C-alpha positions as CSV (number, residue, x, y, z in Angstrom):
1,X,27.6,8.8,79.8
2,X,26.5,6.9,76.7
3,X,26.2,10.1,74.8
4,X,29.5,11.4,76.0
5,X,31.2,8.1,74.9
6,X,29.6,8.2,71.5
7,X,30.5,11.8,71.0
8,X,34.1,11.1,72.0
9,X,34.3,8.2,69.5
10,X,32.8,10.4,66.8
11,X,35.2,13.2,67.5
12,X,38.0,10.7,67.1
13,X,37.1,10.2,63.5
14,X,35.7,13.7,62.8
15,X,37.4,16.0,65.2
16,X,36.5,19.2,63.5
17,X,33.0,18.6,62.3
18,X,29.5,17.7,63.7
19,X,27.3,14.8,62.7
20,X,24.5,16.1,60.5
21,X,22.8,12.8,59.6
22,X,22.7,9.1,60.1
23,X,24.9,8.5,57.0
24,X,28.0,9.3,59.0
25,X,27.0,7.0,61.8
26,X,26.5,4.2,59.2
27,X,29.9,4.9,57.8
28,X,31.4,4.9,61.3
29,X,29.8,1.5,62.1
30,X,31.1,0.1,58.8
31,X,34.6,1.2,59.7
32,X,34.4,-0.4,63.1
33,X,33.3,-3.7,61.5
34,X,36.2,-3.6,59.0
35,X,38.7,-2.9,61.8
36,X,37.3,-5.7,63.9
37,X,37.5,-8.2,61.0
38,X,41.0,-7.2,60.2
39,X,42.0,-7.5,63.9
40,X,40.6,-11.0,64.0
41,X,42.4,-12.0,60.9
42,X,45.7,-10.6,62.2
43,X,45.2,-12.5,65.5
44,X,44.4,-15.7,63.7
45,X,47.5,-15.4,61.4
46,X,49.6,-14.6,64.4
47,X,48.4,-17.6,66.3
48,X,49.2,-19.8,63.2
49,X,52.6,-18.2,63.0
50,X,53.2,-19.0,66.6
51,X,52.1,-22.6,66.0
52,X,54.6,-22.8,63.1
53,X,57.4,-21.6,65.4
54,X,56.4,-24.2,68.0
55,X,56.4,-27.0,65.4
56,X,59.9,-26.1,64.2
57,X,61.2,-25.8,67.7
58,X,59.8,-29.2,68.6
59,X,61.6,-30.6,65.7
60,X,64.9,-29.1,66.9
61,X,65.0,-26.2,64.5
62,X,66.0,-22.7,65.7
63,X,63.5,-20.2,64.3
64,X,64.5,-16.8,62.8
65,X,61.8,-14.1,62.9
66,X,62.6,-12.2,59.7
67,X,61.5,-8.8,60.9
68,X,63.7,-9.0,64.0
69,X,66.6,-10.4,62.0
70,X,66.6,-7.4,59.8
71,X,67.4,-5.2,62.7
72,X,69.7,-7.5,64.6
73,X,71.9,-8.8,61.8
74,X,71.8,-5.9,59.5
75,X,69.9,-7.4,56.6
76,X,69.3,-3.9,55.2
77,X,72.7,-2.2,55.4
78,X,73.5,1.4,54.8
79,X,75.2,1.9,51.5
80,X,77.3,4.7,53.1
81,X,79.0,2.4,55.6
82,X,78.9,-1.1,54.2
83,X,78.4,-2.9,50.9
84,X,75.1,-4.7,50.5
85,X,75.2,-8.3,51.4
86,X,73.5,-10.6,48.8
87,X,71.1,-13.3,49.6
88,X,73.5,-16.3,49.4
89,X,75.8,-14.7,51.9
90,X,72.9,-13.9,54.3
91,X,71.8,-17.5,54.2
92,X,75.3,-18.8,54.9
93,X,75.6,-16.4,57.8
94,X,72.2,-17.4,59.3
95,X,73.2,-21.1,59.0
96,X,76.3,-20.4,61.0
97,X,74.5,-18.3,63.6
98,X,71.8,-20.9,64.1
99,X,74.6,-23.4,65.0
100,X,76.2,-20.9,67.4
101,X,72.9,-20.4,69.2
102,X,72.5,-24.2,69.4
103,X,76.0,-24.3,71.0
104,X,75.0,-21.8,73.6
105,X,71.9,-23.8,74.5
106,X,73.9,-27.0,74.8
107,X,76.5,-25.2,77.0
108,X,73.7,-24.0,79.4
109,X,73.0,-27.7,80.2
110,X,69.9,-28.0,77.9
111,X,71.6,-30.4,75.5
112,X,74.4,-32.9,75.0
113,X,77.7,-31.0,74.8
114,X,79.5,-34.0,73.2
115,X,77.0,-34.4,70.3
116,X,78.8,-32.4,67.6
117,X,76.2,-33.4,65.0
118,X,73.4,-31.6,66.8
119,X,75.6,-28.5,67.1
120,X,76.3,-28.5,63.4
121,X,72.8,-28.7,62.0
122,X,73.2,-26.0,59.4
123,X,69.4,-25.6,59.6
124,X,67.3,-22.7,60.7
125,X,63.6,-22.1,60.7
126,X,61.6,-19.1,59.5
127,X,58.0,-18.0,59.1
128,X,56.7,-15.8,56.4
129,X,55.1,-12.4,57.2
130,X,51.5,-12.0,58.3
131,X,50.7,-10.5,54.9
132,X,51.9,-13.4,52.8
133,X,50.8,-16.2,55.2
134,X,52.4,-18.2,57.9
135,X,53.7,-21.4,56.4
136,X,56.7,-22.7,58.4
137,X,60.0,-22.8,56.4
138,X,63.0,-24.9,57.3
139,X,66.2,-23.6,55.5
140,X,68.6,-26.4,55.0
141,X,72.4,-26.1,54.3
142,X,73.7,-29.4,55.6
143,X,74.8,-31.8,52.8
144,X,73.4,-35.0,54.3
145,X,70.1,-33.3,55.3
146,X,69.7,-31.8,51.9
147,X,70.2,-35.2,50.2
148,X,67.7,-37.0,52.4
149,X,65.0,-34.3,52.0
150,X,65.4,-34.3,48.2
151,X,65.3,-38.1,48.0
152,X,62.6,-38.8,50.6
153,X,60.6,-35.6,50.8
154,X,58.3,-36.5,47.9
155,X,57.5,-34.4,44.8
156,X,55.4,-31.6,46.2
157,X,56.6,-28.2,45.2
158,X,53.5,-26.0,45.5
159,X,52.5,-23.6,46.8
160,X,56.2,-22.5,47.0
161,X,56.4,-22.3,43.2
162,X,53.0,-20.8,42.6
163,X,54.5,-17.5,41.4
164,X,56.0,-19.3,38.4
165,X,52.6,-20.8,37.4
166,X,51.6,-18.1,34.9
167,X,55.0,-18.4,33.1
168,X,55.6,-22.1,33.1
169,X,51.9,-23.3,33.4
170,X,51.7,-27.0,33.9
171,X,55.2,-27.8,32.6
172,X,57.5,-30.1,34.5
173,X,58.8,-27.3,36.7
174,X,55.5,-26.3,38.2
175,X,53.1,-29.2,37.6
176,X,51.3,-29.7,40.9
177,X,49.5,-33.0,40.2
178,X,51.9,-35.8,41.1
179,X,50.6,-38.4,38.7
180,X,50.4,-36.0,35.8
181,X,53.9,-34.8,36.6
182,X,55.3,-38.4,36.6
183,X,53.7,-39.2,33.1
184,X,55.1,-35.9,31.7
185,X,58.6,-36.6,33.1
186,X,58.6,-40.1,31.5
187,X,57.7,-38.7,28.1
188,X,60.3,-36.0,28.2
189,X,63.0,-38.5,29.3
190,X,62.0,-40.9,26.5
191,X,62.1,-38.1,24.0
192,X,65.7,-37.1,25.1
193,X,66.7,-40.7,25.1
194,X,65.4,-41.4,21.6
195,X,67.0,-38.3,20.0
196,X,70.2,-38.8,22.0
197,X,73.0,-36.3,22.6
198,X,75.1,-37.2,19.6
199,X,73.2,-34.7,17.4
200,X,73.5,-32.2,20.2
201,X,77.3,-32.3,19.8
202,X,77.1,-31.4,16.2
203,X,74.7,-28.5,16.9
204,X,76.8,-27.2,19.7
205,X,80.0,-27.4,17.7
206,X,78.3,-25.4,14.8
207,X,77.1,-22.7,17.2
208,X,80.3,-22.4,19.2
209,X,82.1,-21.8,15.9
210,X,79.9,-18.8,15.3
211,X,80.7,-17.5,18.7
212,X,84.4,-18.0,18.3
213,X,84.3,-16.2,15.0
214,X,82.3,-13.3,16.6
215,X,84.9,-13.0,19.4
216,X,87.8,-13.1,17.0
217,X,86.2,-10.2,15.0
218,X,85.9,-8.3,18.2
219,X,89.6,-8.9,19.0
220,X,90.7,-7.8,15.5
221,X,89.0,-4.4,15.9
222,X,91.0,-3.6,19.1
223,X,94.3,-1.9,19.1
224,X,97.4,-3.8,20.0
225,X,98.0,-4.0,23.7
226,X,101.5,-3.2,24.9
227,X,102.7,-5.8,27.2
228,X,105.7,-7.6,28.7
229,X,108.3,-9.6,26.9
230,X,106.9,-11.2,23.8
231,X,103.2,-10.1,24.3
232,X,103.4,-6.8,22.5
233,X,101.6,-8.2,19.5
234,X,98.7,-9.7,21.5
235,X,95.4,-8.0,20.9
236,X,92.9,-7.9,23.8
237,X,89.2,-7.2,23.6
238,X,86.8,-6.6,26.5
239,X,83.6,-8.5,26.2
240,X,80.5,-9.1,28.4
241,X,80.2,-12.9,28.4
242,X,76.7,-13.5,29.8
243,X,74.7,-12.1,26.8
244,X,77.0,-13.9,24.3
245,X,76.7,-17.2,26.1
246,X,72.9,-16.8,26.6
247,X,72.5,-16.4,22.9
248,X,74.6,-19.4,21.9
249,X,73.0,-21.6,24.6
250,X,69.5,-20.6,23.4
251,X,70.3,-21.4,19.8
252,X,71.7,-24.8,20.8
253,X,68.7,-25.6,23.0
254,X,66.2,-24.5,20.4
255,X,67.8,-26.5,17.6
256,X,68.2,-29.6,19.7
257,X,64.6,-29.6,20.8
258,X,63.1,-28.6,17.4
259,X,65.4,-30.3,14.9
260,X,65.9,-27.0,13.0
261,X,67.6,-23.7,13.7
262,X,65.7,-20.7,15.1
263,X,66.2,-18.8,11.9
264,X,64.7,-21.6,9.7
265,X,61.8,-22.0,12.2
266,X,60.9,-18.4,12.0
267,X,61.0,-18.5,8.2
268,X,58.8,-21.5,8.0
269,X,56.3,-20.0,10.4
270,X,56.2,-16.7,8.4
271,X,55.7,-18.7,5.2
272,X,52.6,-20.5,6.6
273,X,50.9,-17.3,7.7
274,X,48.8,-15.5,5.1
275,X,48.2,-12.3,7.1
276,X,50.5,-9.5,7.9
277,X,50.6,-9.8,11.6
278,X,53.8,-8.1,12.8
279,X,54.3,-10.7,15.6
280,X,54.3,-13.5,13.0
281,X,56.6,-11.8,10.6
282,X,59.4,-10.5,12.9
283,X,63.0,-11.1,12.0
284,X,64.3,-14.1,13.9
285,X,67.1,-12.1,15.6
286,X,64.5,-9.6,16.9
287,X,62.5,-12.5,18.4
288,X,65.7,-13.9,19.9
289,X,66.7,-10.6,21.4
290,X,63.2,-9.9,22.8
291,X,63.2,-13.4,24.3
292,X,66.5,-13.0,26.1
293,X,65.6,-9.6,27.4
294,X,62.3,-10.9,28.7
295,X,63.8,-14.0,30.3
296,X,66.3,-11.8,32.1
297,X,63.4,-9.7,33.5
298,X,61.5,-12.8,34.5
299,X,64.5,-14.4,36.2
300,X,64.5,-11.5,38.7
301,X,60.9,-10.5,39.0
302,X,59.1,-13.9,39.6
303,X,61.2,-15.0,42.6
304,X,60.8,-11.5,44.1
305,X,57.0,-11.8,43.8
306,X,57.1,-15.1,45.6
307,X,58.5,-13.4,48.7
308,X,56.2,-10.4,48.6
309,X,52.6,-9.6,49.5
310,X,51.6,-9.8,45.8
311,X,51.6,-13.6,46.0
312,X,48.2,-13.4,47.6
313,X,46.3,-12.6,44.3
314,X,47.1,-12.8,40.6
315,X,44.4,-10.4,39.8
316,X,45.6,-7.7,42.2
317,X,49.2,-8.2,41.2
318,X,48.7,-8.0,37.4
319,X,46.1,-5.2,37.7
320,X,47.5,-2.8,40.3
321,X,51.3,-3.5,40.3
322,X,53.5,-1.9,37.7
323,X,55.9,-4.7,38.2
324,X,53.1,-7.2,37.7
325,X,52.1,-5.5,34.4
326,X,55.7,-5.6,33.3
327,X,55.9,-9.3,34.1
328,X,52.7,-10.0,32.2
329,X,54.1,-8.3,29.1
330,X,57.4,-10.2,29.4
331,X,55.7,-13.5,29.7
332,X,53.6,-12.9,26.5
333,X,56.8,-12.0,24.6
334,X,58.8,-14.9,25.9
335,X,56.1,-17.5,25.1
336,X,56.2,-16.4,21.4
337,X,59.4,-18.4,20.9
338,X,57.9,-21.4,22.6
339,X,54.9,-21.2,20.3
340,X,57.2,-21.0,17.2
341,X,59.1,-24.1,18.5
342,X,55.8,-26.1,18.8
343,X,54.5,-25.0,15.4
344,X,57.7,-25.7,13.5
345,X,59.5,-28.7,15.1
346,X,60.4,-31.5,12.8
347,X,58.9,-35.0,13.0
348,X,62.0,-36.7,14.5
349,X,62.8,-33.9,17.0
350,X,62.7,-34.2,20.8
351,X,59.9,-31.7,21.1
352,X,57.7,-33.5,18.5
353,X,58.1,-36.7,20.5
354,X,57.0,-34.8,23.6
355,X,54.0,-33.3,21.9
356,X,52.9,-36.8,20.8
357,X,52.8,-38.0,24.4
358,X,49.5,-38.6,26.0
359,X,50.3,-36.6,29.1
360,X,51.1,-33.5,27.0
361,X,47.9,-33.7,25.0
362,X,45.3,-33.1,27.6
363,X,45.2,-29.4,27.3
364,X,45.8,-27.2,24.3
365,X,48.5,-25.3,26.2
366,X,50.5,-28.3,27.4
367,X,53.0,-28.3,24.5
368,X,53.7,-24.6,24.7
369,X,54.1,-24.7,28.4
370,X,56.6,-27.5,28.3
371,X,58.5,-25.8,25.5
372,X,58.6,-22.7,27.6
373,X,60.1,-24.6,30.5
374,X,62.7,-26.4,28.5
375,X,63.9,-23.4,26.5
376,X,64.2,-21.2,29.6
377,X,65.9,-23.8,31.8
378,X,68.2,-24.9,29.0
379,X,69.7,-21.6,28.0
380,X,69.7,-19.8,31.3
381,X,71.5,-22.4,33.4
382,X,74.2,-23.3,30.9
383,X,75.2,-19.7,30.1
384,X,75.4,-18.8,33.8
385,X,77.6,-21.9,34.6
386,X,80.0,-21.0,31.8
387,X,80.3,-17.5,33.1
388,X,81.1,-18.6,36.6
389,X,83.6,-21.1,35.3
390,X,85.5,-18.5,33.3
391,X,85.5,-16.0,36.2
392,X,86.9,-18.7,38.5
393,X,89.6,-19.5,36.0
394,X,90.5,-15.8,35.7
395,X,91.2,-15.9,39.4
396,X,93.3,-19.0,39.0
397,X,95.5,-18.3,36.0
398,X,97.6,-21.4,36.5
399,X,94.6,-23.8,36.4
400,X,93.4,-22.0,33.2
401,X,96.7,-22.3,31.5
402,X,97.1,-26.0,32.4
403,X,93.6,-26.8,31.2
404,X,94.3,-25.0,27.8
405,X,97.5,-26.9,27.3
406,X,95.8,-30.2,28.1
407,X,92.9,-29.5,25.7
408,X,95.2,-28.5,22.8
409,X,97.5,-31.5,23.5
410,X,94.5,-33.9,23.4
411,X,93.3,-32.4,20.1
412,X,96.8,-33.0,18.5
413,X,96.8,-36.5,19.8
414,X,93.4,-37.3,18.4
415,X,94.4,-36.0,15.0
416,X,97.6,-38.1,15.0
417,X,95.8,-41.2,16.1
418,X,93.3,-40.8,13.2
419,X,96.1,-40.3,10.7
420,X,94.7,-36.9,9.7
421,X,91.6,-38.6,8.3
422,X,89.2,-37.2,10.9
423,X,89.1,-33.5,11.5
424,X,88.9,-32.7,15.1
425,X,85.3,-32.0,15.9
426,X,86.0,-28.9,17.9
427,X,88.5,-27.3,15.6
428,X,87.7,-23.7,14.7
429,X,90.7,-23.1,12.4
430,X,88.6,-23.8,9.3
431,X,85.4,-21.9,9.1
432,X,83.8,-24.4,6.7
433,X,80.2,-23.9,5.7
434,X,77.7,-26.4,7.0
435,X,74.1,-26.9,6.1
436,X,72.1,-24.6,8.3
437,X,69.5,-27.2,9.0
438,X,71.5,-30.4,8.7
439,X,70.4,-33.7,7.3
440,X,68.6,-35.9,9.7
441,X,69.8,-39.1,8.0
442,X,73.5,-38.4,7.5
443,X,76.4,-39.3,9.8
444,X,74.5,-41.9,11.8
445,X,77.6,-43.7,12.7
446,X,79.2,-40.4,13.8
447,X,76.2,-39.8,16.0
448,X,76.8,-43.1,17.8
449,X,80.5,-42.3,18.3
450,X,79.6,-38.8,19.6
451,X,77.1,-40.3,21.9
452,X,79.7,-42.4,23.7
453,X,82.3,-39.6,23.9
454,X,80.1,-36.7,24.9
455,X,78.3,-38.5,27.7
456,X,81.4,-39.5,29.5
457,X,84.1,-37.6,31.3
458,X,86.9,-40.0,30.5
459,X,88.1,-38.2,27.4
460,X,88.8,-34.8,29.0
461,X,89.2,-35.3,32.7
462,X,90.8,-31.9,33.3
463,X,87.9,-30.2,31.7
464,X,85.4,-32.3,33.6
465,X,87.0,-31.5,36.9
466,X,86.8,-27.8,36.2
467,X,83.1,-28.1,35.2
468,X,82.3,-30.1,38.4
469,X,84.1,-27.6,40.6
470,X,82.2,-24.7,39.0
471,X,78.9,-26.5,39.5
472,X,79.8,-27.2,43.1
473,X,80.6,-23.6,44.0
474,X,78.0,-22.0,41.8
475,X,74.9,-24.2,41.3
476,X,72.9,-21.9,39.1
477,X,69.6,-22.9,40.7
478,X,70.7,-22.5,44.4
479,X,67.4,-23.1,46.0
480,X,65.1,-26.2,45.8
481,X,61.9,-26.3,47.8
482,X,60.0,-29.4,48.8
483,X,56.6,-29.3,50.6
484,X,56.4,-31.9,53.4
485,X,52.8,-32.5,52.6
486,X,52.3,-36.1,53.7
487,X,54.8,-36.9,56.4
488,X,57.7,-35.6,58.5
489,X,61.3,-36.2,57.7
490,X,63.6,-37.3,60.5
491,X,67.3,-36.4,59.8
492,X,70.4,-38.1,61.1
493,X,71.4,-35.2,63.3
494,X,68.3,-35.5,65.4
495,X,66.3,-32.7,63.6
496,X,62.8,-33.4,62.3
497,X,61.3,-31.5,59.4
498,X,57.6,-31.4,60.5
499,X,54.7,-32.3,58.2
500,X,53.4,-29.2,56.5
501,X,56.7,-27.5,56.5
502,X,58.3,-26.1,53.3
503,X,61.9,-27.4,53.3
504,X,64.1,-24.9,51.5
505,X,67.3,-26.8,50.4
506,X,70.1,-24.3,49.6
507,X,72.4,-26.2,47.2
508,X,74.8,-23.3,47.3
509,X,75.2,-23.9,51.1
510,X,75.2,-27.7,51.0
511,X,78.0,-27.6,48.5
512,X,80.0,-25.5,51.0
513,X,79.2,-27.7,54.0
514,X,82.5,-28.1,56.0
515,X,81.3,-31.5,57.1
516,X,81.2,-32.8,53.5
517,X,83.9,-30.8,51.7
518,X,87.5,-30.1,52.5
519,X,88.3,-26.4,52.0
520,X,84.7,-25.9,51.0
521,X,85.0,-22.3,49.7
522,X,88.2,-22.9,47.6
523,X,88.1,-23.5,43.9
524,X,90.1,-26.7,43.6
525,X,89.4,-28.9,40.5
526,X,92.1,-31.3,41.7
527,X,89.7,-32.5,44.5
528,X,88.0,-34.5,41.7
529,X,91.3,-36.2,40.6
530,X,91.4,-39.8,41.8
531,X,94.8,-41.1,40.9
532,X,97.7,-40.4,38.5
533,X,99.1,-43.5,36.9
534,X,102.8,-43.9,37.8
535,X,104.1,-44.3,34.2
536,X,101.9,-41.7,32.6
537,X,100.2,-38.4,33.3
538,X,96.7,-39.7,32.7
539,X,94.3,-38.4,35.2
540,X,91.4,-40.5,36.5
541,X,88.4,-38.9,38.1
542,X,86.5,-39.8,41.2
543,X,82.9,-40.5,41.0
544,X,80.8,-37.4,41.8
545,X,79.6,-38.8,45.1
546,X,76.5,-38.4,47.2
547,X,77.2,-34.8,48.3
548,X,77.5,-33.5,44.8
549,X,74.0,-32.5,43.6
550,X,74.0,-29.3,41.4
551,X,71.0,-30.6,39.5
552,X,69.2,-31.6,42.8
553,X,68.5,-35.3,43.4
554,X,65.6,-37.5,44.0
555,X,62.4,-37.8,41.9
556,X,62.4,-34.2,40.8
557,X,66.0,-33.8,39.8
558,X,66.7,-31.8,36.7
559,X,65.4,-33.7,33.7
560,X,67.9,-32.2,31.3
561,X,71.1,-32.5,33.3
562,X,72.8,-34.9,30.8
563,X,72.0,-32.5,28.0
564,X,73.4,-29.6,30.0
565,X,76.6,-31.4,30.8
566,X,77.1,-32.4,27.1
567,X,76.7,-28.8,26.0
568,X,79.1,-27.6,28.6
569,X,81.8,-30.1,27.5
570,X,81.6,-28.8,23.9
571,X,81.1,-25.0,24.3
572,X,83.0,-24.4,27.5
573,X,85.8,-26.6,26.4
574,X,86.1,-25.0,23.0
575,X,86.2,-21.4,24.4
576,X,88.9,-22.4,26.9
577,X,91.0,-24.1,24.3
578,X,90.8,-21.2,21.9
579,X,91.0,-18.1,24.1
580,X,92.8,-16.7,27.1
581,X,90.5,-14.9,29.6
582,X,91.9,-12.3,32.0
583,X,90.8,-9.5,34.4
584,X,90.2,-6.0,33.2
585,X,91.5,-4.7,36.5
586,X,91.4,-1.0,35.7
587,X,87.7,-0.9,34.8
588,X,86.1,-4.1,35.9
589,X,87.9,-5.7,38.9
590,X,87.2,-9.4,39.3
591,X,85.8,-8.9,42.8
592,X,83.0,-6.8,41.3
593,X,82.3,-9.3,38.5
594,X,82.0,-12.2,41.0
595,X,79.0,-10.5,42.7
596,X,75.9,-12.6,42.0
597,X,72.5,-11.6,40.9
598,X,70.1,-14.0,42.7
599,X,66.8,-14.7,41.1
600,X,65.4,-17.9,39.5
601,X,69.0,-18.7,38.8
602,X,72.3,-17.1,39.9
603,X,74.3,-15.2,37.3
604,X,77.0,-12.6,37.5
605,X,75.3,-9.3,38.3
606,X,77.3,-7.3,35.7
607,X,77.4,-10.0,33.1
608,X,81.0,-11.1,33.5
609,X,83.0,-8.2,31.8
610,X,86.4,-9.7,31.1
611,X,89.4,-9.4,28.7
612,X,89.8,-12.0,26.0
613,X,92.7,-12.7,23.8
614,X,94.0,-15.4,21.5
615,X,97.5,-16.7,21.5
616,X,99.1,-18.8,18.8
617,X,99.3,-22.4,19.7
618,X,102.8,-23.7,20.6
619,X,104.1,-26.7,18.8
């Protein structure tokens, strides 16, 4: 019987041959051992996964098993029958379905039917696959729950952000050590505070003039567009906004951090090098283009890796995966610009202040890693926000026209109040030449005046309302993760986020929570208007409020949010004051342009291809 059993098992592996020596038996024994070990590992991971489901359920969180959800809710849809549903829509749908399942449970007598808060949790649980591990995840889309988690959930991000480690290193975004992160954050905030945003305004105005000039040249090359009534002489050009805005945002961010323009920085670096290294003598526009191309690749690849089996090992990913090798090459090229920034920044610049800090001097790579983080976060988020804002205004032509009139009226008022002595800072009618690098000692008083105006929303309330509403509907970093490493978080709706859980706060969903926002999916800048004075048309704005958190909140909120808002007020405002944006319905319908590409940030998938024209200002 033993021989028959052994022969049967051998025939299973070698059905057509006979065993000639003990080598094959050794191989068979090794295979059995490997299979046994793998079986044990799968069982252990499965048990841990079941424990995660139990912990979430005990906290009142309905768990979604991803593999089953793919079949039941149509995660992977057939292209022949239905358009592909993007990630943000799937998350919103799962949040609604989790509440529906809770309703059914309560209706069966297992809960309190009158407790509406428990039925509107907008939270669902999930566990990752057996391949990538079994950490429990709580996906949160309720506004009040998101706020409490971000404020009380601590500062732990890892291991949820480990996929970004190779790119951002130990910068603020990925620093895992809490004490080191706190010291670095303090140094960055001090640097921004010392430099201020007054100089940022001058840099932004200079760069937006270049963009306006470029768009005007594009319009001039187009044939006249036949139109209705008196619009026969209006020329219209079709442009792709995202790459244009990425470039101008990168130049502004670089010059603000380094104190000099990207062009001058590359020239200085080349002059210091005595060898003929091609990487060190590239034209600055080539370096800029390569950086933007690589950052676009990384924005998509890195988050995809975080959700795949390749998160297990950096060595396996960068050695055996073609995508991993592409990511590695993109990271090397992207870090070149950060290296140039560190080597050439001026003595009084924000980046130099950061480099001098004690927390950024422990490792030789600290400065480059922080520059990498700030450059990427600065240009990518601002450009995406402006794209979404323009697309929304194309859908709401009346709001766009009213905003343009208010911006132009305010400019005329400012000129009249100053008796013509002060040229309007955002005027692009005169393409006067300015020093490329500026003078660090001039216009100190102007900087102080700019500081007060650019950091407040009082001067242009209509513009501020549009910016806020854009950030509410389209937070460019839609997902924030906090690791509940030290304690559980008890929410007001009776749900508990257990210790050891990764809380995934979906800002995109919390900003559309019906419990916090009236008409949550509608673009309504007027929701931010407080009162209109009876005798005037002056608009006062409400305070943003606790439910508005596009830059997250709590200890790890965005360190550069004031810089981002200041840039948006200048660049976004000038573009809307100068140009009229409209839909190219025949080639690029607005519905297609509104489809998001979800990665590290959320940007229009096709880059926002729109029509742009310039109408003469009415007296």
